[in-house]
Structures are given as C-alpha cells and as structure tokens.
C-alpha positions in Angstrom: 7.4 -41.5 -5.8 9.8 -41.0 -2.9 11.6 -38.1 -1.6 14.7 -37.0 0.8 14.6 -33.8 2.5 17.8 -31.9 3.6 18.0 -28.7 5.6 20.5 -26.4 3.9 20.0 -23.4 6.4 17.5 -22.1 8.7 14.8 -21.3 6.3 15.8 -23.1 3.2 15.2 -27.1 2.5 16.2 -29.1 -0.4 14.2 -32.2 -1.7 15.5 -35.2 -3.9 12.3 -36.5 -5.5 12.4 -39.7 -7.3 9.6 -40.5 -9.9 9.3 -44.3 -10.8 10.1 -45.1 -14.4 6.6 -46.2 -15.2 5.2 -42.9 -13.9 7.5 -40.8 -16.1 6.6 -42.9 -19.1 3.0 -41.9 -18.5 4.1 -38.4 -18.3 5.8 -38.7 -21.6 2.7 -40.5 -23.2 0.6 -37.4 -21.7 3.1 -35.1 -23.4 2.8 -36.9 -26.7 -1.0 -36.7 -26.7 -0.6 -33.0 -25.9 1.8 -32.1 -28.8 1.4 -34.9 -31.5 -0.6 -32.6 -33.8 2.4 -30.5 -34.2 4.5 -33.3 -36.0 4.2 -33.8 -39.7 5.9 -37.3 -40.3 6.0 -38.9 -44.0 3.6 -41.8 -44.4 1.3 -40.6 -41.5 -1.6 -38.1 -41.5 -0.8 -35.0 -39.5 -1.1 -35.9 -35.6 -1.4 -39.7 -36.4 2.2 -40.6 -36.3 2.9 -43.3 -33.3 5.0 -42.1 -30.3 8.1 -44.5 -31.2 8.1 -43.0 -34.8 8.3 -39.5 -33.5 10.9 -40.6 -31.1 12.9 -42.0 -33.8 12.9 -38.9 -36.0 13.4 -36.3 -33.2 15.2 -38.1 -30.6 14.0 -39.8 -27.3 13.9 -36.7 -25.5 11.4 -34.8 -27.7 8.6 -35.0 -25.2 10.9 -34.9 -21.9 10.3 -30.9 -21.3 6.4 -31.4 -21.0 6.7 -34.8 -19.2 9.2 -33.3 -16.8 6.8 -30.4 -16.0 4.0 -32.9 -15.6 5.9 -34.9 -13.1 6.9 -32.0 -11.1 3.5 -30.5 -11.0 2.1 -33.9 -9.9 5.0 -34.7 -7.1 6.2 -31.3 -5.6 2.8 -30.3 -4.1 2.4 -33.8 -2.5 5.8 -33.7 -1.1 5.2 -30.2 0.5 2.1 -31.7 2.0 3.7 -34.8 3.3 6.6 -33.0 5.0 4.2 -30.2 6.4 6.2 -27.2 5.2 5.1 -23.9 4.2 7.0 -22.3 1.2 7.2 -18.8 0.8 8.6 -18.8 -2.8 8.6 -20.8 -5.9 11.1 -23.6 -5.7 14.6 -23.8 -7.7 14.4 -26.8 -9.5 17.3 -28.9 -10.9 17.1 -32.0 -13.1 19.4 -34.8 -11.7 18.4 -37.8 -14.1 16.0 -37.9 -17.2 16.9 -40.8 -19.3 14.8 -43.5 -21.1 14.6 -46.7 -19.1 15.4 -44.9 -15.7 13.6 -43.2 -13.0 13.3 -39.6 -13.2 15.1 -37.6 -10.5 15.0 -33.8 -9.6 15.9 -31.7 -6.7 13.5 -28.7 -5.3 15.3 -26.2 -3.3 12.7 -23.9 -1.5 12.6 -21.1 1.1 10.1 -22.0 3.8 8.1 -20.0 6.4 10.3 -19.1 9.4 9.9 -20.3 12.8 8.8 -17.7 15.2 9.8 -17.7 18.8 7.6 -15.5 20.7 8.8 -13.5 23.7 6.7 -11.6 26.3 3.4 -10.9 24.4 1.1 -10.7 27.5 1.4 -8.0 30.0 3.7 -5.8 27.9 4.3 -2.2 29.2 3.0 0.4 26.9 2.8 4.2 27.6 -0.7 5.9 27.8 -1.9 7.5 24.7 -4.1 10.5 25.1 -5.1 13.4 22.8 -7.3 15.7 24.8 -9.2 18.4 23.1 -8.2 22.1 24.1 -10.1 25.4 23.9 -7.5 26.2 21.2 -8.6 23.3 19.2 -12.2 24.2 19.1 -11.4 28.0 18.4 -9.2 27.0 15.5 -11.9 24.8 14.0 -14.4 27.7 14.7 -12.0 30.0 12.8 -11.9 27.5 9.7 -15.8 27.6 9.6 -15.4 31.4 9.7 -12.7 31.4 6.9 -15.1 28.8 4.8 -18.0 31.1 5.0 -16.1 34.4 4.3 -17.6 36.8 1.6 -15.0 37.6 -1.2 -15.3 41.1 -2.5 -13.3 43.0 -5.1 -11.2 45.9 -3.7 -11.7 49.2 -5.2 -9.2 50.4 -8.2 -6.1 51.9 -6.6 -6.1 50.0 -3.5 -3.0 48.1 -2.6 -2.3 44.3 -2.1 -2.0 43.5 1.6 -1.6 40.3 3.7 -4.9 38.4 3.8 -6.0 39.7 0.5 -6.6 37.3 -2.6 -4.4 38.4 -5.5 -5.6 37.3 -8.9 -2.4 37.0 -10.8 -0.9 35.9 -14.1 2.8 34.6 -13.7 5.4 33.0 -15.7 8.8 31.6 -14.1 12.2 31.5 -15.4 15.4 29.8 -14.3 18.7 31.1 -15.9 16.4 33.2 -18.2 14.5 30.1 -19.6 10.9 29.4 -18.8 10.5 26.0 -17.1 7.7 23.6 -17.3 4.9 24.1 -14.8 6.0 27.7 -14.1 3.1 29.5 -15.6 -0.2 30.4 -14.5 -3.4 32.6 -15.5 -5.9 34.2 -13.3 -4.4 32.1 -10.4 -6.0 33.0 -6.9 -3.3 33.5 -4.5 -4.0 34.2 -0.8 -1.2 36.6 0.5 0.5 35.2 3.5 -0.9 31.6 3.0 2.6 30.4 2.3 1.3 28.6 -0.9 4.3 29.9 -3.0 7.9 29.2 -2.4 10.2 31.5 -0.5 9.0 35.2 0.0 6.9 35.1 -3.1 3.8 36.4 -1.6 5.5 39.1 0.4 6.9 40.6 -2.7 3.3 41.4 -4.0 2.1 43.4 -1.1 1.9 47.0 -2.2 1.0 46.5 -5.7 -2.2 47.9 -7.4 -4.3 46.2 -9.7 -2.8 46.1 -13.3 0.8 46.5 -12.0 3.5 44.1 -13.0 6.7 42.9 -11.0 9.7 40.7 -11.4 9.6 38.4 -8.4 12.8 36.9 -7.3 12.8 33.7 -5.3 15.0 30.5 -4.5 13.6 27.0 -4.7 14.1 24.8 -1.9 17.1 22.4 -2.1 14.6 19.5 -1.7 11.9 21.1 -3.9 11.4 17.6 -5.8 12.5 18.4 -9.2 16.2 17.9 -10.0 16.3 20.8 -12.6 14.7 23.3 -9.9 16.2 22.0 -6.6 18.0 25.0 -4.8 17.7 27.2 -8.1 17.2 31.1 -8.0 14.2 31.9 -10.1 12.5 35.1 -11.6 8.7 35.2 -11.9 6.9 37.9 -14.2 4.0 38.7 -12.2 1.0 40.8 -13.1 -1.9 41.7 -10.7 -5.4 41.1 -12.4 -7.5 41.9 -9.5 -7.5 42.1 -5.7 -10.1 40.6 -3.4 -10.6 40.9 0.2 -12.1 38.3 2.7 -15.0 39.8 4.8 -15.2 37.2 7.6 -18.6 37.0 9.4 -19.1 37.7 13.1 -18.8 34.7 15.5 -22.3 34.9 17.1 -25.5 33.2 17.5 -26.5 34.4 14.1 -23.4 32.8 12.6 -24.3 29.5 14.5 -27.9 29.5 12.7 -26.5 30.0 9.3 -23.7 27.4 9.2 -25.2 24.8 11.6 -28.4 23.2 12.8 -27.9 24.8 16.1 -29.2 28.2 17.4 -26.2 29.3 19.5 -22.6 29.6 19.1 -22.0 27.8 22.6 -23.9 24.8 21.2 -21.8 24.8 17.9 -18.5 24.8 20.1 -19.9 21.9 22.2 -20.7 19.9 19.1 -17.2 20.5 17.8 -15.7 19.3 21.0 -17.7 16.5 21.2 -16.7 15.3 17.5 -13.0 16.1 18.2 -13.2 13.9 21.2 -14.6 11.0 19.5 -12.0 11.4 16.7 -9.1 11.8 19.1 -10.1 8.8 21.2 -10.4 6.6 18.2 -6.9 8.0 17.1 -5.5 7.2 20.8 -7.1 3.6 20.5 -5.4 2.9 17.3 -2.0 4.2 18.3 -2.1 2.2 21.7 -3.1 -1.0 20.0 -0.2 -0.4 17.5 2.2 0.1 20.3 1.1 -3.1 22.1 1.5 -5.1 19.0 4.8 -3.4 18.2 6.2 -4.4 21.7 5.1 -8.1 21.2 6.7 -8.1 17.8 9.9 -6.5 19.2 9.9 -9.4 21.9 9.7 -12.1 19.3 12.7 -13.7 17.5 12.2 -14.4 13.8 15.0 -14.9 11.0 12.9 -13.4 8.1 13.9 -14.7 4.3 15.0 -11.9 2.1 12.3 -13.2 -0.3 9.5 -12.6 2.0 10.5 -8.9 2.3 11.0 -8.5 -1.5 7.3 -9.9 -2.0 6.0 -7.5 0.6 7.9 -4.5 -1.0 6.2 -5.7 -4.4 2.7 -5.5 -2.5 3.6 -2.1 -1.2 4.6 -0.7 -4.6 1.4 -2.1 -6.1 -0.4 -0.4 -3.4 1.3 2.8 -4.3 0.6 2.4 -7.9 -3.3 1.9 -7.2 -3.4 5.2 -5.0 -1.7 7.0 -7.7 -4.2 5.8 -10.3 -7.1 7.4 -8.4 -5.3 10.7 -8.7 -4.8 10.2 -12.4 -1.0 9.5 -12.1 1.4 6.5 -12.6 4.6 5.3 -11.2 6.5 6.9 -14.0 5.2 10.3 -13.1 5.7 9.9 -9.5 9.3 9.0 -9.8 9.9 12.1 -12.0 8.1 14.5 -9.6 9.9 13.2 -6.6 13.3 12.8 -8.4 13.3 9.2 -7.4 13.4 5.8 -9.2 11.9 2.3 -8.3 15.0 1.3 -6.8 15.2 4.3 -4.5 11.6 3.7 -3.7 12.1 -0.1 -3.0 15.0 0.9 -0.7 12.8 3.2 1.3 10.1 0.9 1.6 12.2 -2.1 2.7 12.3 -1.3 6.5 8.3 -1.0 6.5 8.1 -4.2 4.4 10.1 -6.0 7.0 7.9 -4.8 9.9 4.9 -5.8 8.1 6.1 -9.3 7.6 7.5 -9.6 11.0 4.1 -8.3 12.5 2.1 -10.7 10.4 4.2 -13.7 11.4 4.0 -12.8 15.2 0.3 -12.3 14.9 -0.1 -15.6 13.2 1.9 -17.5 15.8 0.1 -15.8 18.8 -3.2 -16.8 17.2 -1.8 -20.4 16.9 -0.6 -20.6 20.6 -4.0 -18.9 22.2 -5.9 -20.9 19.7 -7.9 -17.9 18.5 -10.3 -18.7 15.6 -13.2 -16.9 13.9 -16.5 -18.1 14.4 -19.2 -18.3 11.5 -21.2 -15.7 13.2 -18.1 -13.2 13.4 -17.4 -13.8 9.9 -21.0 -12.9 8.7 -20.8 -9.7 11.0 -17.5 -8.7 9.4 -19.0 -9.4 5.9 -22.1 -7.0 6.9 -19.6 -4.3 7.9 -18.0 -4.6 4.6 -21.2 -4.8 2.7 -22.7 -1.5 4.4 -19.5 0.3 2.7 -20.9 -0.3 -0.8 -24.5 1.2 0.3 -26.2 -1.8 -1.1 -29.9 -1.9 -1.1 -29.8 -5.7 -0.3 -27.1 -6.0 2.5 -27.7 -9.5 3.5 -27.1 -10.6 -0.2 -24.0 -8.4 -0.6 -22.8 -9.7 2.7 -23.1 -13.1 1.4 -21.3 -12.6 -1.7 -18.4 -11.1 0.2 -18.4 -14.0 2.6 -18.0 -16.5 -0.1 -15.5 -14.3 -2.4 -13.2 -13.0 0.6 -13.6 -15.7 3.3 -9.8 -16.0 4.0 -9.6 -12.1 4.1 -12.6 -12.0 6.5 -11.1 -14.8 8.7 -7.6 -12.9 8.9 -9.3 -9.6 9.9 -11.4 -11.3 12.6 -8.5 -13.2 14.0 -6.4 -10.3 14.0 -8.8 -8.2 15.8 -9.3 -10.8 18.5 -5.5 -11.2 19.0 -5.0 -7.4 19.3 -8.1 -7.3 21.9 -6.0 -10.0 23.7 -2.8 -8.1 23.8 -4.5 -4.7 24.8 -6.5 -6.4 27.7 -3.4 -7.9 29.2 -1.1 -4.8 28.5 0.2 -2.7 31.3 -0.3 1.0 30.9 2.5 3.2 31.9 1.6 6.9 32.7 
C-alpha cells in the first residue's frame, strides 16, 4: 500500500491510496468467504461453489463492494496514522480504479483538526468580579422564609378578594369565543398580585366575593410562545370558589427557634449571610475563570471547519433532549410550545456551538504548549469526587469503576482544570 497526500484548502486534505493487486485479491477472497452461502449454483451444494464459478455466473465484480470496504477499512486508518493527521469527520471516498488484474486505487477527502495560533493567554487583563451580600439580600431571604412558614386560613363568607389573598378559582379561557387548549382549570390556587397569570388578570378579581363569577378580559403577550395565542385578546370565565388569607409569622427569636437550629433571629441572619457569601464567592470565581478563558480564546486565531460546529450543535441538541426527558417532554413538544423548529433551534445554538469548539481547541493547544498533564493521583482524586455523587457505600470501588470506564473524560477534566488555574494565576485583575 502507498499513498499521496494533497492539501486542498486550510483544513481539508485528500489522499490517493493504492492497494496492490495481490492485497485486493485477498480482500476479494475474504468477501467470497463471507458471502458464498448466499449463492446457489447448479451442480454445487449451496455455499460450496468455487470463487471462479460464481464470478463466471455473476460477473467479476460480484464481490467488489465488500472487498473495497475491507481494503478501505484496513488502509485508511494506517494512512491517517502515518501522516499524523486528526480527522474531525468521516472521509469522502471516491473509487479511482477497481478492476481485475489491477491495483485498487481510491481517494479519501477528509476535514482535519484545524491549527490553533495562540495569542496572548498569560497575563490577560480581566475585570474584577464581585457579588457582595447586602442587608437587603438577607432581608429578602428572611421574608422568603416568612412566606414559606405562613399560615393559610379561609376568609369569612362575604369578605372580598384583596391583593395578597389566595383565590381558589375555576376558570375557562376563550379566544374568538372558542375555548383553547390549556385554558381551563379547577380549584386553582392563585395568589393575587403574584403576576402568575397574564396581563391584569389577577387585578380584575379584586373585590369579588366567594361564589361570585366574572368575565375577565386580557390580552396575551406578543411573544407568549404559542402561535395561536400570541398577541390575542382572550376572555376567561372565572368563579371564586374560596378566598384564603396568608397570616405571616412575626420575625423574632421565636420564629428563629421554629424554623432553624438557632435561638435568635440575629443568628439566623448571620447564617443566611454566611451561606450567601459562600454561594456568591463561588459564582464570582466561576465567572472570573470564564472571563479569563474567553480572553485567551479571543486572542487566538482558528479557522474552524463547519463540520465541527455542526457536530457540536448535534451534541447540544442531544443535551437539550436529555434535559427535556427529565421533565417528561420531548423535542416535538418543545418545538410546539416555543413556536419553533429544529432548524430555528440549531440556528440559535450555532454561535454557542462555535464558541464551545473554539474554547476546546484553545484549551487543548495551551495544555500542549505548557505540557500540562494529569497524574494518576489526580485522576483517582477526580474519580473519587464523581463517586461521591452516587452516594455509594464503597467509594473506592465506585471510583475504580469510574476511572476505568471514563478515563478520557477524567483526563480532560483534570487537564482543563489545571489550564484554567494557570490562566487565572497569571491574569491581571482590573478594578
């Protein structure tokens, strides 16, 4: 076997590969052994007819399709390895010569991994990221705890619906006097003033009594998400079944004892602040890291093949599909609900897919230049972290299983983490 390589454009190469006649004949014999049971030739038991007899009946090329595939499967990977290229897609194969008594010749045109020209990635200037916890943040969290522990009581007959009340309602919606799908509910608990329902629906219930009904007129938002409802006026027939009122507990030390392990409200506030600060610090850390990586990526030059962006978009679509499954949905339902389509979603994802590919290539190049590697100890530690998420009784055994089954993923995680640390440590923080 011999081959010639030609660069067609920046990220595409073309090989002309020649397989010697004797090697091709061996592939024909292999194809014959694979398929001879299919042939029933007069004078021979099924599957026992010699190669030459079958060829005389069906033509010399009867086994060429499989023989060609055998040759390509044997030679193409070898050519890729010899020329040290990294394909990012399946090759486009064209047959040049396939004849009896001649060498088999074919071409393979393939898109390869692009070259990355790194720009400045050390010492990039990145603005400081901070999320300080304010007294207002703490108070809002405290109010949320207060709401969560509110007592709900029925209002007396004859009392009116007010803002802040919970109205138990039956409703049915109509557009152009026709009931629409999803516009009906029974014994629905609606907090007045929560903004749960569209337009001023909730405001129109203020002043009603238990047992009263009313036609509520509203307009759907232009971008509601359902083509048949977008921007349409609608009428809802609403009946008040009951009215409930929230009775909020007093925010004092007794409240603290009831809802937490602390004895005073001040201790609860301090705990809220501490947890918020920890969360905000982690958020700021991740955002700063993203900024540093984005700066390194922006400074690099890469001509990304379209096929890599397409493959990444495929992956993102698969991730979306998996998330939807957890919610009991599928892509078809998602497209209908968002008034979209696969084409629109792919188009929307394209920019993010391009960034993900670009970032991956830059990170790989930096790890190569800086000789960043994952040690066996680091891989074991990462495997233990993943094992802990499964709440396994035998963490060491689970970690070993993960290390064996997902080694390449662990290597990438560890190497990426070390590259990010390298970039962050050298970055210049701008106030």
